[in-house]
Backbone as a ProteinNet text record, in pm:
[ID]
protein_1_A
[PRIMARY]
MYQMAEEELRTLPPGIDGNHTGTLTICFRQCSVPDVVAHIKFWGDVGCDVYPNKSINFALVGERSAIATYLRDASPLHIKILSKDKDSANVFIPDLSLPAQSLDYK
[TERTIARY]
14.8	18.4	-91.3	-119.3	-193.3	-293.2	-436.2	-503.9	-583.3	-635	-685.2	-849.1	-939.6	-1067.2	-1186.8	-1229.6	-1292.5	-1316.4	-1403.3	-1431.3	-1367.3	-1179.5	-1178.3	-1091.5	-1080.5	-1011.7	-863.4	-803.1	-665.8	-674.5	-550.5	-487.2	-360.6	-370.4	-181.3	-186.8	-36.7	-37.8	-82.3	-82.3	-152.8	-194.6	-305.7	-370.7	-460.1	-437.4	-363	-598.8	-586	-769.3	-753	-786.9	-773.8	-895.6	-797.3	-951.2	-889	-1018.1	-953.4	-885	-777.9	-713.4	-702.8	-689.4	-682.7	-704.8	-644.6	-666.2	-530.2	-521.1	-358.5	-441.2	-391.6	-483.9	-361.7	-359.3	-233.6	-317.5	-260.1	-372.6	-249.5	-300.6	-136	-291.1	-233.4	-301.3	-308.6	-194.5	-193.5	-45.5	-54.9	78.2	67	153.9	174.3	230.3	203.8	206.4	90.8	15	-101.5	-115.1	-169.9	-223.4	-88.7	-137.8	-6.8	-87.5	-31.3	-28.8	-2.3	12.8	101.5	36.4	193	167.5	199.6	111.1	175.9	189	316.1	304.5	380.1	284.9	377.5	415.4	505.4	603.1	456.1	495	407.4	276.2	228.6	88	110.3	17.4	59.1	9	0.3	43.1	-102.5	-122.8	-267.6	-184.1	-290.5	-269.8	-333.9	-302.3	-361.2	-362.7	-516.1	-482.4	-446.6	-419.7	-399	-560	-518.9	-719.4	-790.6	-760.9	-807.2	-699.5	-764	-663.5	-728.7	-647.8	-672.5	-607.2	-704.8	-727.1	-645.6	-599.4	-585.9	-639.5	-685.1	-731.8	-570.2	-561	-449.8	-547.8	-470.3	-544.1	-489.7	-553.7	-385.8	-350.8	-257.7	-222.5	-127.2	-98.4	-122.6	93.2	121.9	303.4	285	301.1	253.1	255.3	142.4	161.9	321.6	340.4	401.5	548.3	611.9	653.6	629.7	541.6	537	565.2	507.2	516.2	668.4	767.5	923.7	1006.4	931	1021.3	990.8	879.1	846.8	865.1	928	964	1117.2	1174.5	1115.6	973.9	830.7	816.7	785.7	824.3	879.4	712.6	699.1	601.3	650.8	581.7	618.9	521.5	561	501.7	512.5	382.2	419.2	329.7	387.2	273.2	281.9	169.1	98.3	239.1	300.9	441.9	532.8	539.7	597.9	746.9	719.2	837.2	784.9	849.3	797.6	937.7	890.5	931.3	928.2	1052.6	1066.2	1011.6	959	951.6	964.6	996.1	1005.2	974.6	869.8	836.2	1001.8	1066.5	1097.9	1067.3	957.5	966.6	803.9	792	662.4	578.5	639.5	625.9	490.1	447.5	339.8	421.2	327.1	359.5	363.4	489.5	452.9	354.2	287.4	154.8	23.2	7	-78.8	-27.1	87.2	158.5	71.9	62.1	-14.7	-149.8	-229.2	-383.3	-418	-555.7	-534.8	-693.6
1230.2	1187.7	1057.6	924.1	880.6	869.2	876.2	890.7	770.7	639.3	504.5	577.9	527.3	545	461.7	439.5	504.2	306.3	288.1	192	63.6	138.1	-15.9	-60.3	-229.7	-290.5	-332.5	-262.1	-299.2	-398.9	-518.5	-623.9	-610.5	-718.8	-752.4	-900.8	-949.8	-920	-804.6	-744.4	-653.5	-745.4	-765.8	-795	-944.4	-961.4	-1099.2	-1152.2	-1192.7	-1308.8	-1426	-1469.3	-1540.3	-1499.3	-1607	-1591.6	-1488.8	-1413.4	-1260.4	-1334	-1319.2	-1381.5	-1231.8	-1180.1	-1045.2	-881.6	-778	-650.7	-572.8	-501.5	-433.3	-255.3	-200.9	-93.7	51.9	161.7	202.3	397.2	403.3	583.6	652.9	750.7	892.5	992.2	974.1	1069.4	1211.6	1250	1416.3	1444.3	1574.9	1626	1756.5	1867.4	1982.5	2100.5	2007.3	2094.3	2106	2243.4	2196.1	2157.5	2116.8	2052.5	1892.3	1850.1	1723.5	1642.3	1535.9	1390.6	1290.1	1176.6	1055.5	941.7	960.8	863.7	759.1	677.9	509.6	434.8	370	252.9	142.5	5.8	-161.5	-197.2	-289.6	-404.1	-414.1	-360.1	-405.4	-332.8	-271	-182.3	-32.1	48.8	179.8	235.3	264.4	357	392	476.9	521.8	609.5	736.9	866.1	891.4	880.6	903.3	1004.3	1137	1271.6	1210.9	1268	1300.8	1274.4	1243.4	1236.5	1106.4	1017.9	928.8	833.3	679.7	559.1	467.8	378.2	302.2	145.5	103	-85.2	-167	-243.7	-334.4	-537.6	-551.1	-719.5	-798.1	-855.1	-950.3	-1095.6	-1119.9	-1240.7	-1337.5	-1495.3	-1561.1	-1674	-1745.5	-1851	-1745.7	-1752.8	-1686.7	-1696	-1778.2	-1782.2	-1767.1	-1726.1	-1608.7	-1479.4	-1447.9	-1288.4	-1243.5	-1350.5	-1341.4	-1303.3	-1369.3	-1334.1	-1221.7	-1214.3	-1106.4	-955.4	-965.2	-902.3	-844.9	-949.2	-912.5	-881.6	-915.4	-865.4	-748.3	-685.9	-521.1	-456.5	-510.9	-406.3	-337.9	-238.8	-163.4	-91.9	-27	13.5	167.2	220.4	377.2	430.3	562.3	646.4	793	861.7	1019	1046.6	1208.3	1276.9	1400.7	1445.7	1555.4	1649.7	1744.2	1902.9	2013.6	2048.6	2137.3	2226.2	2243.6	2310.3	2268.3	2119.9	2027.3	1984.8	2018.8	1969.2	1858.1	1721.1	1641.7	1573.1	1477.7	1419.1	1260.1	1173.4	1044.5	973.9	839.4	791.5	616.7	549.3	419.7	326.1	210.2	103.8	-46.7	-20.5	-132.8	-190.9	-263.9	-465.7	-448.2	-494.9	-554.8	-685.5	-710.7	-884	-896.6	-1056.1	-1080.8	-1112.2	-1120	-1261.1	-1342.5	-1382.8	-1565.5	-1631.9	-1613.6	-1661.8	-1732.2	-1544.7	-1553.2	-1630.8	-1738.3	-1789.1	-1925	-2002.8	-2027.7	-2125.3	-1972.5	-1978.1	-2068.5	-2167.4	-2175.2	-2153.3
-1134.8	-1052.9	-1110.9	-1100.6	-1056.3	-996.3	-981.2	-855.6	-908.6	-878.9	-859.1	-831.1	-897	-931.2	-787.8	-696.2	-579.4	-649.8	-734.7	-730	-756.2	-799.9	-875.4	-732.8	-750.9	-674.8	-640.6	-492.4	-479.4	-450	-511	-424.4	-422.9	-312.4	-314.3	-294.2	-422.3	-488.8	-598.8	-689.2	-791.5	-885.9	-911.8	-1029.4	-1003.4	-901.7	-906.4	-814.5	-910.5	-835.3	-717.8	-680.8	-536.8	-408	-352.4	-208.5	-82.6	-63.9	18.2	127	199.3	304.1	434.7	352.2	467.9	392.6	488.2	486.8	466.3	440.2	454.4	375.5	520.8	556.3	572.9	472.2	488.7	496.1	640.8	679.6	647.4	589.1	664.9	677.9	865.7	936.3	961	953	900.4	888.6	798.6	791.7	833.9	876.4	924.6	755.2	675	577.3	490.2	456.3	325.1	194.2	180	55.7	-5.9	92.4	7.8	-16.4	-88.4	-115.6	-106.6	-51.4	-27.2	-170.4	-260.7	-353.2	-332.2	-300.7	-264.5	-397.7	-424.9	-589.8	-487.3	-524.6	-494.2	-573.6	-576.7	-645.1	-783.3	-902.6	-1014	-993.8	-918.6	-931.3	-975.8	-1023.2	-1093.7	-973.9	-881	-748.5	-730.1	-607	-601	-500.3	-456.5	-372.6	-295.8	-181.9	-65.6	65	76.9	110.5	276.9	352.1	507.3	594.3	627.4	725	618.6	554.3	471.5	530.3	473.6	445.7	320.3	315.3	174.4	230.5	154.6	160.6	120.9	73.2	-20.4	17.2	-81.9	-17.2	-71.9	54.3	73.4	48.1	-178.5	-197.2	-217	-221.1	-273.9	-144.5	-160.7	-54	40.9	194	265.4	262.2	265.5	177.6	58.9	34.6	-156.7	-161.8	-21.6	35.7	107.6	197.3	266.7	154.4	10.9	-37.9	-119.4	-186.8	-184.3	-119	-44	112.7	104.6	112.4	174.2	37.1	-69.2	-215.9	-227.6	-208.9	-219.7	-136.7	-29.1	83.5	40.7	22.9	127.1	29.1	84.6	46.7	16.2	-37.8	-117.8	-161.7	15.9	-31	-60.2	-149	-149.5	-140.2	-44.4	-4	-92.7	-141.4	-299.1	-202.2	-229.9	-188.1	-378.6	-279	-444.2	-496.4	-407	-489.2	-557.9	-576.5	-599.2	-527.8	-401.3	-314.5	-242.9	-197.5	-225.4	-60.2	-33.6	32.9	22	91.4	122.1	220.6	219.8	382.7	313.7	361.2	379.6	410.4	388.3	484.3	509.3	581.4	552.3	539.8	600.9	640	589.7	496.3	488.1	515.1	605.5	567.9	729.9	698.8	800.1	913.8	1019.5	1160.9	1138.9	1182.3	1135.3	1171.9	1241.4	1323.8	1191	1093.5	1009.1	933.1	911.1	773.6	846.7	1003.8	1015.2	1005.6	958.1	957	834.4	877.9	762.3	746.7
[MASK]
++++++++++++++++++++++++++++++++++++++++++++++++++++++++++++++++++++++++++++++++++++++++++++++++++++++++++

């Protein structure tokens, strides 16, 4: 499993420089299974781990239309829930699209 260092900047689309236009936060609230981690890997990224009761922030960078296209193309987001004893579950977020009104904002 890859763990991203706390100081590394996470951006969407991955590795893009540009104006920060928003933030996407993914929260892993709780889990009934002990010793688990959620492995999140966006299209074009190396992935990162999020532990229960923690969250991860991704800076949305670039033109809003390009971000919307990236999120649409990256759907569904596949999140692997991994336990200490190597059992896993899969969660899919089917629609990562931006609300239409956010595309009109300059």
